[in-house]
Every structure is written in C-alpha cells, then in structure tokens.
C-alpha positions as CSV (number, residue, x, y, z in Angstrom):
1,M,0.1,0.0,0.1
2,T,1.4,3.4,-1.1
3,T,2.0,6.0,1.5
4,F,1.9,8.8,-1.0
5,V,-1.2,10.9,-1.6
6,D,-1.3,14.0,-3.6
7,R,-4.9,14.8,-4.1
8,V,-7.5,15.0,-1.3
9,E,-10.8,16.6,-0.6
10,L,-10.8,18.2,2.6
11,H,-14.0,19.4,4.6
12,V,-13.0,22.3,6.9
13,A,-15.2,24.2,9.4
14,A,-14.2,27.2,11.4
15,G,-15.2,27.9,14.9
16,N,-18.3,29.8,15.9
17,G,-18.2,33.0,17.6
18,G,-19.3,33.2,21.2
19,H,-22.5,35.0,22.1
20,G,-22.4,38.4,24.0
21,C,-23.7,38.6,27.3
22,A,-26.7,40.8,28.6
23,S,-25.9,41.5,32.2
24,V,-26.6,44.3,34.8
25,H,-23.9,45.0,37.4
26,R,-25.2,44.5,41.1
27,E,-23.5,45.1,44.3
28,K,-24.4,45.9,47.7
29,F,-26.0,49.3,48.1
30,K,-25.7,49.6,44.2
31,P,-28.3,47.3,42.8
32,L,-28.5,48.8,39.2
33,G,-24.8,49.7,38.5
34,G,-25.2,49.6,34.6
35,P,-24.9,47.1,31.9
36,D,-21.6,45.0,32.1
37,G,-22.1,42.1,29.7
38,G,-18.9,40.9,28.1
39,N,-18.4,40.3,24.4
40,G,-18.0,36.7,23.0
41,G,-14.9,35.3,21.6
42,R,-13.9,34.9,18.1
43,G,-14.1,31.5,16.6
44,G,-10.8,29.7,15.5
45,D,-9.7,29.8,11.8
46,V,-8.7,26.8,9.7
47,I,-5.3,27.7,8.2
48,L,-3.1,25.8,5.6
49,V,0.7,26.4,6.1
50,V,3.5,25.2,4.0
51,D,5.9,22.9,6.1
52,Q,8.9,21.6,4.3
53,S,9.0,18.4,6.5
54,V,5.6,17.2,5.1
55,T,5.8,15.5,1.7
56,T,2.4,13.9,1.3
57,L,-1.3,14.6,2.0
58,L,-1.9,11.2,3.5
59,D,-3.0,12.4,6.9
60,Y,-6.0,14.3,5.3
61,H,-6.8,11.3,3.1
62,H,-7.5,9.4,6.3
63,S,-8.9,12.3,8.4
64,P,-10.7,14.6,5.9
65,H,-12.9,16.5,8.4
66,R,-11.2,19.3,10.3
67,K,-12.8,21.8,12.6
68,A,-11.5,24.6,14.7
69,T,-12.7,25.5,18.1
70,N,-15.4,27.8,19.0
71,G,-15.2,31.1,20.9
72,K,-16.5,31.4,24.5
73,P,-19.6,33.4,25.3
74,G,-19.1,36.6,27.2
75,E,-19.9,37.0,30.9
76,G,-20.9,39.6,33.4
77,G,-18.6,41.9,34.9
78,N,-17.3,43.0,31.5
79,R,-15.6,39.8,31.1
80,S,-15.0,38.8,27.3
81,G,-15.2,35.2,26.2
82,K,-12.0,33.4,25.2
83,D,-11.0,33.3,21.4
84,G,-11.4,29.9,19.7
85,Q,-8.1,28.3,19.0
86,D,-6.9,28.4,15.3
87,L,-6.5,24.9,13.5
88,V,-3.1,24.8,11.6
89,L,-2.8,22.3,9.0
90,P,0.7,21.6,7.6
91,V,0.9,20.9,3.8
92,P,3.6,20.1,1.5
93,D,5.3,22.8,-0.5
94,G,3.7,23.2,-3.9
95,T,0.2,22.5,-2.7
96,V,-2.7,24.1,-4.8
97,V,-5.9,24.7,-3.1
98,L,-9.1,24.5,-5.4
99,D,-12.8,24.8,-4.8
100,K,-15.0,21.8,-5.9
101,K,-15.6,23.5,-9.3
102,G,-11.8,23.5,-10.0
103,N,-11.2,27.2,-9.4
104,V,-7.7,27.8,-7.9
105,L,-8.1,29.7,-4.6
106,A,-4.3,29.6,-3.4
107,D,-1.0,28.3,-4.7
108,L,1.1,27.6,-1.5
109,V,4.8,27.6,-2.7
110,G,7.6,28.3,0.0
111,Q,8.1,27.6,3.5
112,G,5.6,29.4,5.8
113,T,3.2,30.4,3.2
114,T,-0.3,30.4,4.7
115,Y,-4.0,30.3,3.3
116,I,-7.1,30.8,5.6
117,A,-9.4,27.9,4.2
118,A,-12.1,28.8,6.6
119,E,-12.6,32.0,8.6
120,G,-13.9,32.0,12.2
121,G,-17.0,33.6,13.2
122,R,-17.1,37.0,15.0
123,G,-18.0,37.1,18.6
124,G,-21.2,38.8,19.6
125,L,-21.1,42.3,21.3
126,G,-22.4,42.3,25.0
127,N,-24.9,44.7,26.3
128,A,-22.1,46.9,27.6
129,A,-20.7,47.4,24.4
130,L,-24.1,48.2,22.9
131,A,-24.8,51.1,25.5
132,S,-24.7,54.5,24.3
133,A,-26.1,58.0,25.4
134,R,-29.5,57.1,24.0
135,R,-29.3,53.3,24.9
136,K,-28.2,53.3,28.5
137,A,-29.3,49.9,29.5
138,P,-29.7,47.6,26.7
139,G,-31.5,44.5,27.5
140,F,-30.0,42.3,24.8
141,A,-26.7,41.1,23.3
142,L,-25.7,40.1,19.9
143,L,-25.3,36.5,19.0
144,G,-21.9,35.2,17.8
145,E,-21.6,34.4,14.0
146,P,-21.2,30.9,12.8
147,G,-17.8,30.1,11.3
148,R,-17.3,29.5,7.7
149,S,-17.3,25.9,6.3
150,G,-17.0,24.2,3.1
151,D,-15.1,21.9,1.0
152,V,-11.5,22.5,-0.6
153,V,-9.4,20.5,-2.9
154,L,-5.8,20.1,-2.1
155,E,-3.6,19.0,-5.0
156,L,0.1,18.6,-4.6
157,K,2.5,19.6,-7.5
158,T,6.0,18.6,-6.9
159,V,8.3,21.7,-6.7
160,A,11.3,20.5,-8.7
161,D,13.8,22.0,-11.2
162,V,14.1,18.8,-13.5
163,A,11.5,16.3,-14.3
164,L,12.5,12.7,-15.7
165,V,9.8,11.5,-17.9
166,G,9.5,8.4,-20.1
167,Y,8.1,4.9,-20.5
168,P,8.1,2.4,-17.6
169,S,11.3,0.7,-17.1
170,A,13.2,3.2,-19.1
171,G,15.6,3.7,-16.2
172,K,14.4,6.9,-14.6
173,S,14.6,5.6,-11.0
174,S,18.2,4.3,-11.6
175,L,19.3,7.6,-13.1
176,I,17.9,9.7,-10.2
177,S,19.6,7.2,-7.8
178,V,23.1,7.9,-9.2
179,L,22.6,11.6,-9.9
180,S,21.6,12.2,-6.3
181,A,21.1,10.5,-2.9
182,A,17.6,9.4,-3.5
183,K,16.9,5.8,-3.0
184,P,13.7,4.9,-5.2
185,K,12.6,1.4,-5.6
186,I,14.3,-0.4,-8.5
187,A,13.2,-3.4,-10.2
188,D,13.1,-5.1,-13.7
189,Y,9.2,-4.8,-14.3
190,P,6.9,-1.8,-15.4
191,F,5.3,0.4,-12.9
192,T,7.9,-0.1,-10.2
193,T,7.7,3.6,-9.4
194,L,4.2,4.3,-7.8
195,V,5.1,7.8,-6.3
196,P,7.2,10.8,-7.6
197,N,10.8,10.6,-6.1
198,L,12.7,13.6,-5.3
199,G,16.5,14.0,-5.3
200,V,19.1,16.9,-4.8
201,V,21.8,17.2,-7.1
202,T,24.9,19.5,-6.9
203,A,26.8,20.5,-9.9
204,G,29.7,22.9,-9.3
205,S,28.1,26.0,-7.5
206,T,24.4,25.1,-8.6
207,V,22.2,23.0,-6.5
208,Y,18.9,21.8,-8.0
209,T,16.1,19.1,-7.4
210,I,15.3,16.3,-9.8
211,A,12.0,14.4,-9.8
212,D,11.4,11.0,-11.1
213,V,7.8,11.0,-12.5
214,P,6.1,7.6,-12.6
215,G,6.1,5.9,-16.0
216,L,3.8,7.2,-18.7
217,I,2.0,5.3,-21.4
218,P,-0.1,6.3,-24.3
219,G,-3.5,7.8,-23.1
220,A,-1.8,9.0,-19.9
221,S,-3.4,12.5,-20.5
222,Q,-6.8,11.0,-20.5
223,G,-6.1,9.0,-17.3
224,R,-4.7,5.7,-18.4
225,G,-2.3,4.0,-16.5
226,L,-0.8,6.4,-13.9
227,G,-0.5,9.5,-16.1
228,L,-3.3,11.8,-14.9
229,E,-2.2,11.0,-11.3
230,F,1.3,12.4,-11.9
231,L,1.5,14.5,-14.9
232,R,0.7,17.5,-12.6
233,H,4.2,16.9,-10.9
234,V,5.9,18.2,-14.0
235,E,4.1,21.7,-14.2
236,R,6.5,23.4,-11.9
237,C,9.8,22.0,-13.5
238,S,12.1,24.2,-15.4
239,V,13.4,21.5,-17.8
240,L,12.1,18.1,-19.1
241,V,14.5,15.2,-19.5
242,H,13.2,12.5,-21.8
243,V,14.8,9.3,-20.6
244,L,14.6,6.7,-23.7
245,D,15.5,3.1,-23.3
246,T,17.9,2.0,-25.9
247,A,17.9,-1.6,-24.7
248,T,14.1,-2.4,-24.8
249,L,13.2,-5.9,-25.4
250,E,9.7,-5.0,-26.9
251,S,9.8,-5.4,-30.6
252,D,7.2,-2.8,-31.3
253,R,9.1,0.0,-29.5
254,D,12.1,2.1,-30.4
255,P,13.4,5.5,-28.6
256,A,12.3,7.8,-31.5
257,T,8.7,6.4,-31.3
258,D,8.8,6.6,-27.4
259,L,9.7,10.2,-27.6
260,D,6.8,11.0,-30.0
261,V,4.4,9.2,-27.8
262,I,5.5,10.9,-24.7
263,E,5.6,14.3,-26.4
264,E,2.0,13.7,-27.6
265,E,0.8,13.0,-24.1
266,L,2.6,16.3,-22.8
267,R,1.0,18.3,-25.7
268,Q,-2.4,17.0,-24.9
269,Y,-1.9,17.7,-21.1
270,G,-0.9,21.3,-22.1
271,G,1.0,24.0,-20.5
272,L,4.5,22.5,-21.1
273,E,5.3,23.9,-24.5
274,D,7.8,26.4,-23.3
275,R,9.9,24.0,-21.2
276,P,13.3,23.2,-22.7
277,R,13.9,19.5,-23.4
278,I,16.8,17.1,-23.1
279,V,17.0,13.7,-24.4
280,V,18.8,10.9,-22.5
281,L,19.8,7.6,-24.3
282,N,20.0,5.2,-21.3
283,K,21.3,1.7,-21.0
284,V,24.4,2.2,-23.5
285,D,26.4,-0.1,-21.4
286,I,24.6,-2.8,-23.2
287,P,26.1,-3.5,-26.7
288,D,22.8,-3.3,-28.5
289,G,22.0,-0.3,-26.7
290,Q,25.1,1.5,-27.7
291,D,24.5,0.4,-31.4
292,L,21.0,1.7,-31.3
293,A,22.0,4.9,-29.7
294,D,24.5,5.5,-32.3
295,M,21.7,5.0,-35.0
296,I,19.0,7.3,-33.4
297,R,21.3,10.2,-32.1
298,P,21.7,12.0,-35.4
299,D,18.0,12.1,-36.1
300,L,17.3,13.5,-32.6
301,E,19.9,16.1,-33.0
302,E,18.4,17.2,-36.4
303,R,15.2,17.7,-34.5
304,G,16.8,20.2,-32.1
305,Y,17.4,18.1,-29.1
306,R,20.5,18.1,-27.0
307,V,21.2,14.3,-26.7
308,F,23.2,12.6,-23.9
309,E,24.3,9.0,-23.9
310,V,24.5,7.5,-20.3
311,S,24.5,4.4,-18.3
312,A,23.1,4.5,-14.8
313,V,24.9,1.0,-14.1
314,A,28.2,1.8,-15.5
315,H,28.1,5.6,-14.3
316,K,28.8,6.7,-17.8
317,G,27.8,10.3,-19.1
318,L,26.5,11.3,-15.7
319,K,28.8,14.3,-15.0
320,E,28.2,15.9,-18.4
321,L,24.3,15.5,-18.1
322,S,24.4,16.7,-14.5
323,Y,26.4,19.9,-15.5
324,A,24.2,20.4,-18.5
325,L,21.1,20.3,-16.3
326,A,22.6,22.7,-13.8
327,E,23.2,25.2,-16.7
328,I,19.6,25.1,-17.9
329,V,18.3,25.5,-14.2
330,A,20.6,28.3,-13.6
331,A,19.4,30.2,-16.8
332,A,15.7,29.6,-15.9
333,R,16.2,30.9,-12.4
334,A,18.0,34.1,-13.7
335,A,15.2,34.7,-16.1
336,K,12.5,34.7,-13.4
337,P,11.5,38.3,-12.5
338,V,12.6,39.4,-9.2
339,E,9.9,39.3,-6.7
340,E,8.8,43.0,-5.5
341,A,8.0,43.9,-2.1
342,T,4.6,43.5,-1.0
343,R,2.3,46.3,-1.8
344,I,-1.0,47.0,-0.3
345,V,-3.7,47.9,-2.9
346,I,-6.6,50.0,-1.6
347,R,-9.7,49.7,-3.6
348,P,-12.2,52.2,-2.0
349,K,-15.9,51.3,-2.6
350,A,-17.9,53.5,-5.1
351,V,-19.8,56.4,-3.5
352,D,-22.9,55.2,-4.6
353,D,-22.4,51.7,-3.2
354,A,-25.1,51.1,-0.7
355,G,-23.6,47.7,0.4
356,F,-26.8,45.8,-0.2
357,T,-29.1,44.9,-3.0
358,V,-32.8,44.5,-3.2
359,T,-34.5,42.3,-6.0
360,Q,-37.8,40.9,-6.6
361,E,-38.1,37.3,-7.5
362,E,-40.6,35.4,-9.9
363,D,-42.8,34.6,-6.9
364,G,-43.0,38.1,-5.8
365,L,-40.7,37.8,-2.9
366,F,-38.2,40.5,-2.2
367,R,-34.8,39.5,-1.4
368,V,-32.2,41.5,0.5
369,R,-28.6,40.6,0.0
370,G,-25.5,42.1,1.3
371,E,-22.7,41.7,4.0
372,K,-24.2,43.9,6.6
373,P,-27.8,42.9,6.5
374,E,-27.0,39.2,6.4
375,R,-24.4,39.6,9.4
376,W,-26.9,41.7,11.3
377,V,-29.5,38.9,11.1
378,R,-27.3,36.3,12.1
379,Q,-26.3,38.2,15.1
380,T,-30.0,38.9,16.1
381,D,-31.8,36.9,18.8
382,F,-35.3,36.7,17.6
383,N,-36.8,35.7,20.8
384,N,-35.9,39.1,22.2
385,D,-38.1,42.0,21.0
386,E,-35.7,44.6,22.1
387,A,-33.1,43.0,19.7
388,V,-35.5,42.7,16.9
389,G,-36.3,46.4,17.2
390,Y,-32.5,47.0,17.3
391,L,-32.1,45.2,13.9
392,A,-35.0,47.1,12.4
393,D,-33.2,50.4,13.5
394,R,-30.1,49.3,12.0
395,L,-31.7,48.2,8.6
396,G,-33.5,51.5,8.6
397,R,-30.5,53.4,9.0
398,L,-28.7,51.4,6.2
399,G,-31.6,52.5,3.8
400,V,-33.2,48.9,3.3
401,E,-36.7,50.4,4.0
402,E,-36.3,53.1,1.3
403,E,-34.9,50.6,-1.4
404,L,-37.8,48.2,-0.7
405,M,-40.1,51.1,-1.4
406,K,-38.3,52.0,-4.7
407,A,-38.5,48.4,-5.6
408,G,-42.3,48.3,-5.3
409,A,-42.7,46.5,-2.0
410,R,-46.1,47.3,-0.3
411,A,-47.3,46.4,3.1
412,G,-47.7,42.6,3.7
413,D,-45.2,41.5,0.9
414,G,-42.7,39.0,1.8
415,V,-39.2,40.1,2.3
416,A,-36.1,37.7,2.8
417,I,-32.8,38.6,4.0
418,G,-30.0,36.3,3.0
419,P,-29.4,33.5,0.5
420,E,-32.0,31.0,-0.5
421,D,-30.9,28.2,1.6
422,D,-30.6,30.3,4.9
423,A,-32.6,33.5,4.9
424,V,-35.0,35.1,7.4
425,V,-38.5,35.7,5.9
426,F,-41.0,38.1,7.2
427,D,-44.1,40.2,6.1
428,W,-42.9,43.7,5.4
429,E,-44.6,46.7,7.2
430,P,-43.5,50.1,6.0
431,T,-43.4,51.4,9.7
432,M,-40.7,49.0,10.4
433,M,-38.4,51.9,9.9
434,A,-39.8,53.5,12.9
435,G,-39.0,50.6,15.1
436,A,-37.7,52.7,17.9
437,E,-40.6,54.8,18.1
438,M,-43.1,51.8,18.1
439,L,-41.4,50.0,20.9
440,G,-40.6,53.2,22.9
441,R,-37.2,54.4,24.2
442,R,-35.6,51.1,23.6
443,G,-32.6,50.4,26.0
444,E,-33.4,53.1,28.4
445,D,-34.3,52.6,31.9
446,H,-35.7,55.5,34.2
447,R,-34.0,54.0,37.1
448,F,-30.6,55.1,35.5
449,E,-31.7,58.6,35.0
450,A,-30.9,61.4,37.3
451,P,-33.6,62.2,39.9
452,R,-35.9,64.8,39.0
453,P,-36.4,68.1,41.4
454,A,-39.4,67.9,43.5
455,A,-41.1,70.7,41.8
456,Q,-40.7,69.2,38.4
457,R,-42.3,65.8,39.8
458,R,-45.2,67.8,41.3
459,R,-45.9,69.5,37.9
460,D,-45.6,66.2,36.0
461,R,-48.1,64.5,38.2
462,E,-50.4,67.5,37.9
463,A,-50.2,67.3,34.3
464,E,-51.0,63.5,34.3
465,R,-53.9,64.2,36.6
466,D,-55.4,67.0,34.2
467,E,-55.0,64.8,31.2
468,A,-56.9,61.9,32.9
469,L,-59.8,64.3,34.0
470,K,-60.0,65.5,30.2
471,E,-60.6,61.9,29.1
472,F,-63.1,61.2,31.8
473,E,-65.1,64.4,31.1
474,G,-65.3,63.3,27.5
475,F,-66.4,59.7,28.4
476,D,-70.3,59.0,27.5
477,P,-71.1,55.4,28.5
478,F,-74.4,55.8,26.5
C-alpha cells in the first residue's frame, strides 16, 4: 500500500463566535450599576501552512474532516469570552488549493506560506458594548456569528527543477539514484515507481532538485495508467528530460517512437510547450543499446534536441548530463522576474455603493442581499423583542426600507434577508423603519436617569391628572 497521496478533498469548518452577554452590574447598596455584559470570543480559523517536513497529503486522506474550536460566550463583569484556537494544518510545498468547481483559490509555494481555508465567526457584542447615550441599559446582546465551512480540494504539484519522464522501466529511477542521494525502488518490471521521487543534485556551484515521475504510457493525459495522477508533478519543472530506453526488449518500440508518444501526451496535457527538453539515451552499457544510440542520435539532434548517452549502471555520461542540467536550471532561475516587495492595494468602494441589493423574484418575494444585513440577521436573537427592534433600526439607517419602497414593495409583501438556503423571511410593514418609536425608548431605563427635582415631579403629576380628567369628562357610556 502506497503512503503517497497527492490529491484529497478536505472538509473544513471554522469555529463559531461566542455569544455576547446581557448583564447588569449589581453590588451591595448599588443594585443597578449599569450594563456589564462582555463580548463573545472569536471563533478559530482553519489555516493551511506550508511545512517542508511534510511531503504527502496522507493525513488528510485518512481524516478529511477538520474543525477549529468555538469562541467562548461573554460573561458579566465586563469579562469577554476566550477566542477559539486556530487550527493549523501543515501541507507540502507546492500544494494548490481549489474549490469543488476546480477554481484555484491559492498556490502555496515556499516555507511558511499560509492560506485561511475557513474563517472563524465574529464574537457577539455584549450589552455593555451596545450601551450609548441614547441606549443606557440594553436588555439584549448580539449573537456570535457561525464560522465559515465548506469543502476544498488539495492538489500537490512537486516543486522540482528537473523532471524525468519516459516509459515504464526506461531507467528513470536508476538515473535519479546515481545523480542524487535518493533511493527509489528499482526492479525489472513496469510501474515499479508508484510515487514521484525527489533528489537533490549538486553540480559545481548550482544545487537543484530532480523528480522521477512515474512511467507514462499512451493515453496518460486521458487517465490511462498512472498518467493523470502524476502529470501534474511536471508543471513546476524548469526542464524536461526524456529518458529513452535503448535496450528495450519489446519489438514494437524504439526510442524515437517512445519520444513521440510521450511528447504527444505532454502536448495534450497542455501548459508545457515552453519548457526546454533534453533527451537521455539510457542503458548504453549494453552493446545493442550503444548501437541503437549511435543510430538514433543524429536524427534526434536534427530535430533540435540536446542528446546525452548515459548508463546508470556503469556511471557513464552522468557528469556531463548533471552539468548541462545545472546550466539550464541556472538560466531559468535568472530569467525569473525578481519578486517585488509586498504592496498594499487599496480599492475604495464607489460612493454610490449602498452595501446591499434588493431584488424581486418571480414569486413576488423581495430578497435583500449584502454583507451587513446578512451579518446583522445572524447576530440577532429573535426571541428578544428589543433585539428585533434594534435590527429594525439598523436596517432602517442602512436604507433597506427606502430601497424596498423603490423596488415596489407594499405592506404585507414577503421580504427575505439572506441566501435561499439560509434566509430570514417576514411580512414587510413600512412602519418597520420607525421601530424605535413603535417600541418606545428601547434600551433606556428611568432608574438610571438622574432624579428630578421635587417641583418638576409635582408639575408632572398635575399634568398627568389634568390629562386623565379631560378623558373622563369626554367619556359617555351611552
């Protein structure tokens, strides 16, 4: 059973934010000391980090479900909840992150490169944070937001300078074993190599990596054999080395035909046309192999290939090949543009961007979409009338009420805030914008107000009595 996995589907879930706390400070001789509910903690993120010590995605193949911890809820006494712990997942260098549709989300190359695969939810505000000059004693707190969750696909593309490609049993594993310190499995039957092998080669002052890609056969670009599984591992290489077997025992094969077949598979796979090629005629230590190499070499050179005759067993021609590869790798590295310092690009929103949209669907339902309205809905405790009124005020100040009227909404029409699979639906009333006036002075408690002078209290009582007498005088039971 192979221990190399280069493609997995990972199910990630970030932690939920902790709920805010609604609390009133109480102590001896001071029973109503004001709101002191703390904020909820932030949910933990799921973070992918490149780790050079990791070479396979095997761990995620066996355990594909990963979840970060939730934030703790806030408490009284202005005590905020503890943040959830981030879940850091090490991945090999060269890991590509894609969504389920195949769109590239991140290309992780280089030690320490990170990508947040799922972002933790925000913690809800406690009533202490919601208090203001007009809202002195909020009787509610905001809920924590749920963390993001979803599926991502991880694909490993080997980070190597040189890729050895060719038919099974062409001698690629033997070649990499003598060029570097790599110790791949070597045997006299096809498909001995089931995983890409990496080796480090030093040629003069140049140090480069070389990859032995498992054997390709006709139809590899369409998934036949091991082709599709490992063709991705040649995408990052600077040079492709065709290893041709000059001592094959199969009567229907010859080095020139093998080269044409592999080149056709690389062409169909795509994206490798600009890579320089080198042809290695292997196994020239065998008399028939040397004879065939002498016959085919002039034709290959006429086609524009640099050709090297080598023998992995007899260690023939290895030094020339190693230095030639080092020259090409050094030139490729020098041709790469120098990475500029990180720049922060600020893209301000348009002045007419309301931050939300209102659309009418075929069934007559009006749908409100936008980051702020949807986040506010997730933060609202709909079992608390005061919290619902607070949401109404926020939507009114944002302009949702006005846009609904412009879109043709009338009293009693259905309005949904959020996506189809997770929306809050209600019957719209135009007076919702005046939620604060409808529910009174929400969040204010006369017990926290400064005491009124005796004369003012007397005048208020007399005014209330006069108002009651007027109502009584106008009352006619018949």
